[in-house]
KEKE-3310 file (N, C-alpha, C; in steps of 0.2 Angstrom, whole numbers, plus 5000, padded with zeros to 4 digits):
npx = (5903:5911:5924:5930:5943:5948:5963:5966:5962:5948:5936:5936:5947:5958:5956:5961:5976:5991:5990:5978:5976:5969:5956:5951:5952:5943:5933:5931:5927:5917:5907:5909:5897:5884:5884:5883:5891:5890:5887:5895:5894:5893:5902:5914:5916:5915:5902:5899:5883:5890:5883:5892:5888:5879:5885:5886:5895:5905:5911:5921:5926:5936:5934:5942:5955:5968:5982:5975:5966:5965:5957:5942:5940:5942:5929:5922:5923:5922:5908:5903:5908:5919:5933:5950:5953:5942:5945:5952:5963:5966:5977:5990:6009:6022:6038:6037:6041:6032:6018:6020:6011:6007:6001:5997:5996:5999:6013:6024:6023:6029:6033:6023:6009:5995:5995:6001:5990:5982:5986:5989:5974:5968:5976:5988:5985:5980:5973:5983:5982:5995:5999:6012:6019:6030:6042:6053:6051:6049:6060:6062:6054:6050:6042:6030:6024:6025:6017:6003:6002:5995:5991:6003:5998:6003:6007:5993:5985:5993:5989:5974:5972:5978:5982:5970:5958:5971:5969:5957:5953:5962:5953:5942:5947:5950:5937:5932:5939:5953:5962:5979:5997:6006:6019:6023:6028:6027)
npy = (4871:4868:4859:4857:4849:4841:4834:4819:4808:4798:4799:4803:4800:4804:4818:4833:4831:4832:4828:4828:4843:4849:4844:4852:4866:4865:4861:4873:4881:4878:4879:4894:4893:4887:4875:4855:4840:4826:4808:4800:4785:4781:4789:4788:4797:4812:4823:4841:4853:4866:4887:4897:4912:4909:4895:4879:4873:4859:4853:4841:4828:4814:4797:4785:4785:4793:4792:4783:4792:4797:4786:4793:4805:4803:4795:4805:4815:4808:4805:4819:4823:4832:4843:4846:4861:4861:4860:4860:4855:4854:4853:4844:4848:4841:4847:4858:4871:4875:4884:4889:4895:4886:4889:4883:4877:4861:4852:4841:4825:4828:4816:4814:4804:4802:4814:4806:4798:4805:4809:4799:4791:4803:4814:4827:4842:4850:4864:4868:4870:4870:4867:4868:4859:4855:4850:4852:4841:4832:4827:4820:4810:4802:4801:4795:4795:4808:4814:4808:4813:4824:4843:4854:4867:4878:4877:4875:4888:4896:4890:4893:4907:4912:4903:4895:4905:4912:4902:4899:4912:4908:4899:4906:4916:4904:4901:4910:4911:4919:4915:4912:4907:4906:4911:4909:4912:4912)
npz = (4845:4860:4868:4886:4892:4905:4912:4923:4939:4943:4958:4977:4982:4975:4977:4975:4972:4963:4953:4948:4946:4933:4935:4947:4941:4931:4936:4946:4938:4932:4941:4944:4935:4941:4938:4936:4936:4930:4927:4912:4904:4891:4888:4894:4905:4918:4912:4914:4908:4902:4894:4882:4879:4862:4862:4865:4879:4886:4898:4903:4914:4914:4914:4917:4920:4924:4915:4904:4896:4884:4878:4883:4877:4861:4864:4864:4853:4842:4844:4846:4832:4831:4831:4832:4834:4844:4856:4873:4883:4899:4911:4923:4925:4927:4922:4924:4934:4949:4951:4935:4923:4908:4891:4876:4858:4851:4854:4862:4871:4886:4892:4902:4904:4903:4892:4881:4878:4874:4861:4858:4853:4848:4841:4842:4840:4848:4859:4874:4893:4903:4918:4929:4943:4948:4963:4974:4982:4973:4969:4980:4982:4971:4955:4955:4967:4968:4960:4966:4978:4989:4992:4996:5012:5007:4991:4991:4993:4983:4971:4975:4974:4962:4953:4947:4945:4938:4925:4924:4916:4904:4900:4895:4886:4875:4873:4867:4855:4855:4863:4865:4863:4878:4893:4909:4925:4943)
capx = (5902:5917:5925:5935:5946:5953:5963:5964:5960:5940:5939:5941:5955:5963:5954:5969:5983:5995:5988:5969:5974:5966:5951:5952:5949:5937:5927:5928:5923:5909:5904:5906:5890:5881:5883:5884:5893:5884:5890:5893:5895:5896:5911:5920:5918:5906:5901:5893:5886:5886:5885:5896:5885:5874:5890:5884:5903:5906:5916:5923:5934:5938:5933:5945:5959:5974:5983:5969:5962:5965:5949:5935:5942:5938:5922:5917:5927:5919:5901:5902:5909:5922:5940:5954:5951:5938:5947:5957:5965:5970:5983:5997:6015:6028:6043:6035:6040:6025:6016:6021:6009:6010:5998:6000:5996:6003:6019:6028:6021:6036:6034:6015:6006:5988:5995:6002:5986:5978:5992:5987:5968:5963:5981:5993:5986:5975:5977:5981:5984:6001:5999:6017:6018:6037:6045:6062:6050:6047:6067:6064:6048:6048:6037:6023:6022:6023:6009:5996:6001:5992:5995:6004:5993:6004:6004:5985:5986:5996:5982:5965:5973:5983:5983:5965:5958:5970:5966:5951:5954:5963:5947:5938:5949:5949:5928:5933:5944:5955:5969:5985:6003:6007:6020:6023:6031:6023)
capy = (4866:4864:4856:4859:4843:4840:4826:4818:4802:4799:4795:4807:4798:4807:4825:4841:4828:4834:4825:4833:4848:4847:4844:4858:4872:4864:4860:4881:4884:4874:4884:4898:4893:4882:4865:4848:4836:4819:4802:4798:4780:4779:4796:4787:4803:4813:4828:4846:4856:4877:4890:4902:4914:4904:4891:4874:4868:4851:4853:4831:4824:4807:4792:4781:4786:4799:4787:4781:4797:4799:4784:4797:4809:4798:4796:4814:4818:4803:4809:4826:4828:4837:4846:4848:4865:4863:4856:4864:4852:4856:4846:4846:4849:4840:4847:4864:4875:4875:4889:4892:4892:4887:4889:4882:4873:4855:4849:4836:4827:4828:4810:4814:4800:4807:4816:4802:4795:4811:4810:4789:4793:4809:4818:4832:4845:4855:4869:4865:4874:4864:4868:4866:4855:4851:4858:4850:4836:4827:4821:4815:4804:4801:4805:4791:4796:4816:4817:4806:4817:4831:4848:4855:4872:4884:4878:4878:4895:4900:4886:4897:4914:4913:4899:4894:4911:4911:4897:4899:4918:4905:4895:4910:4916:4900:4898:4917:4910:4921:4910:4914:4905:4910:4907:4914:4910:4917)
capz = (4852:4863:4877:4890:4894:4910:4916:4932:4942:4947:4966:4983:4986:4971:4974:4978:4970:4958:4944:4946:4944:4929:4938:4950:4937:4928:4946:4947:4930:4932:4950:4941:4931:4946:4933:4939:4932:4929:4924:4904:4903:4882:4885:4902:4909:4922:4911:4912:4901:4901:4886:4881:4872:4861:4859:4870:4881:4888:4904:4905:4917:4912:4921:4911:4925:4921:4909:4897:4894:4878:4877:4885:4872:4856:4861:4864:4848:4838:4845:4843:4827:4833:4827:4838:4836:4847:4863:4875:4887:4906:4917:4927:4922:4930:4920:4924:4941:4954:4947:4930:4920:4898:4884:4868:4854:4849:4857:4865:4878:4891:4897:4902:4899:4901:4885:4877:4877:4869:4856:4853:4851:4845:4839:4846:4839:4850:4866:4883:4898:4907:4927:4935:4948:4951:4968:4978:4986:4967:4966:4986:4982:4966:4953:4956:4976:4971:4958:4968:4983:4991:4988:5004:5013:5003:4986:4990:4994:4975:4967:4974:4973:4958:4946:4945:4941:4928:4922:4922:4911:4897:4896:4891:4880:4871:4872:4862:4849:4855:4864:4862:4866:4885:4902:4916:4933:4950)
cpx = (5909:5915:5932:5936:5949:5953:5967:5962:5953:5941:5937:5948:5961:5962:5961:5975:5984:5990:5981:5970:5969:5957:5948:5950:5945:5930:5925:5924:5916:5904:5901:5899:5883:5880:5885:5889:5889:5887:5890:5894:5898:5902:5914:5922:5911:5908:5897:5893:5883:5884:5887:5892:5882:5879:5887:5893:5902:5911:5917:5931:5933:5936:5938:5953:5966:5977:5982:5965:5958:5956:5944:5935:5940:5933:5920:5918:5922:5910:5896:5904:5915:5929:5943:5957:5948:5938:5952:5957:5969:5972:5990:6001:6021:6036:6040:6035:6035:6023:6020:6015:6009:6004:6001:5996:5998:6009:6019:6022:6025:6035:6027:6011:5998:5988:5997:5998:5981:5980:5990:5980:5966:5973:5983:5991:5981:5977:5977:5985:5988:5999:6005:6016:6023:6041:6051:6055:6050:6055:6070:6059:6049:6043:6030:6021:6022:6017:6003:5998:5999:5995:5996:6001:5997:6005:5995:5984:5986:5987:5975:5968:5976:5981:5975:5962:5964:5970:5962:5950:5957:5958:5942:5941:5951:5941:5927:5936:5949:5964:5974:5992:6004:6013:6025:6024:6027:6031)
cpy = (4866:4862:4857:4855:4841:4831:4826:4812:4804:4796:4801:4804:4803:4815:4829:4835:4831:4833:4826:4839:4853:4850:4847:4863:4869:4863:4869:4884:4883:4878:4889:4898:4889:4874:4861:4844:4830:4812:4800:4792:4779:4786:4793:4794:4807:4822:4836:4851:4865:4879:4896:4906:4909:4898:4885:4873:4862:4852:4844:4830:4815:4805:4785:4779:4789:4794:4783:4786:4799:4793:4788:4802:4807:4798:4803:4816:4815:4805:4812:4828:4832:4838:4845:4855:4867:4859:4860:4858:4853:4850:4848:4843:4849:4846:4854:4866:4875:4880:4892:4888:4890:4886:4888:4876:4866:4855:4843:4833:4826:4822:4810:4810:4799:4810:4812:4799:4798:4811:4803:4790:4798:4816:4824:4838:4851:4859:4865:4873:4869:4869:4867:4865:4854:4854:4849:4843:4831:4822:4818:4809:4802:4803:4801:4795:4804:4819:4814:4809:4823:4838:4849:4863:4877:4885:4877:4885:4899:4896:4894:4903:4914:4912:4896:4898:4913:4908:4898:4907:4914:4901:4900:4913:4910:4900:4905:4918:4918:4920:4913:4912:4909:4907:4910:4909:4915:4920)
cpz = (4853:4868:4879:4891:4898:4911:4923:4933:4947:4953:4971:4984:4980:4971:4980:4978:4965:4954:4944:4946:4942:4932:4942:4949:4935:4935:4946:4943:4932:4939:4947:4937:4933:4941:4937:4934:4934:4923:4918:4904:4896:4882:4890:4904:4909:4917:4913:4909:4902:4893:4887:4876:4872:4860:4868:4872:4884:4894:4905:4909:4917:4916:4919:4917:4920:4914:4903:4895:4888:4875:4877:4879:4866:4855:4862:4856:4843:4840:4843:4837:4827:4831:4833:4839:4841:4854:4867:4882:4894:4909:4918:4922:4926:4930:4921:4933:4942:4951:4943:4926:4909:4896:4879:4864:4851:4851:4859:4871:4884:4895:4901:4901:4900:4892:4880:4874:4875:4862:4854:4850:4849:4842:4845:4846:4840:4857:4871:4885:4901:4914:4927:4939:4951:4958:4970:4981:4979:4968:4974:4987:4979:4961:4955:4961:4975:4964:4958:4973:4984:4989:4997:5007:5008:4997:4986:4990:4986:4971:4970:4974:4966:4952:4944:4943:4935:4923:4918:4915:4905:4897:4894:4888:4873:4870:4866:4858:4849:4861:4860:4867:4872:4891:4906:4921:4936:4951)
residu = (MET:LYS:VAL:ILE:PHE:ALA:LEU:GLY:ASN:PRO:GLY:GLU:LYS:TYR:ALA:LEU:THR:ARG:HIS:ASN:ILE:GLY:PHE:SER:ILE:VAL:ASP:ALA:TYR:ALA:LYS:GLN:TYR:ASN:ALA:THR:PHE:GLN:PRO:LYS:SER:LYS:PHE:SER:ALA:ASP:ILE:ALA:GLU:ILE:HIS:HIS:GLY:SER:GLU:LYS:ILE:LEU:LEU:ALA:LYS:PRO:THR:THR:PHE:TYR:ASN:ASP:THR:GLY:LEU:ALA:ALA:ARG:ALA:ILE:VAL:ASP:PHE:TYR:LYS:LEU:THR:LEU:ASP:ASP:ILE:LEU:VAL:VAL:HIS:ASP:ASP:ILE:ALA:LEU:ASP:PHE:GLY:LYS:ILE:ARG:VAL:ARG:ARG:GLY:GLY:GLU:SER:ALA:GLY:ASN:ASN:GLY:LEU:LYS:SER:LEU:HIS:ARG:HIS:ILE:GLY:ASP:ASP:PHE:TRP:HIS:ILE:ARG:ILE:GLY:ALA:ASP:SER:LEU:LEU:ARG:LYS:GLN:ILE:GLY:ASP:THR:ASP:PHE:VAL:LEU:GLY:LYS:PHE:ASN:PRO:ASP:GLU:GLN:LYS:ILE:LEU:ARG:ASP:TRP:THR:ILE:ASP:LYS:SER:ILE:ASN:PHE:ILE:GLU:LYS:PHE:LEU:SER:ASP:SER:ILE:GLU:PRO:TYR:SER:VAL:LYS:LEU)
# end
């Protein structure tokens, strides 16, 4: 069993914000399988189940809010007795230029509070897909307003036409045990 764990904030207020790019990618992946998310209070997450071959896969969107995602991850890891080899985390990264994707195992939090929470609760040696969200706007409005801001139409087009599909390809590689480190910029 494996878990695709998306970072984001629950609720419509945060849909299509930079901090919720992980949710957007996992939602698109679930849609390919006609899977729907159900609230699971014991995991503090909305969960969808799919199968990749004969393996059960959980798609998880924590309801703890971004900065406390480690609580939901810990509950899932403990319940299913998973190792960090079984977890892929998908999240935004304002330290990367918009449109850049970086895939790697382990690494620092780079100031990302969601990753800090994961590191505190489950460790840091998991695979993750970092989606670059940085732009000049961040320097004008500050980090908090920036990550909670909506994507502009040009950014939405790039996400829809390239980033989401490319990220889903990496999810498939993770599930097939063929994922490797990767970094690309549009």
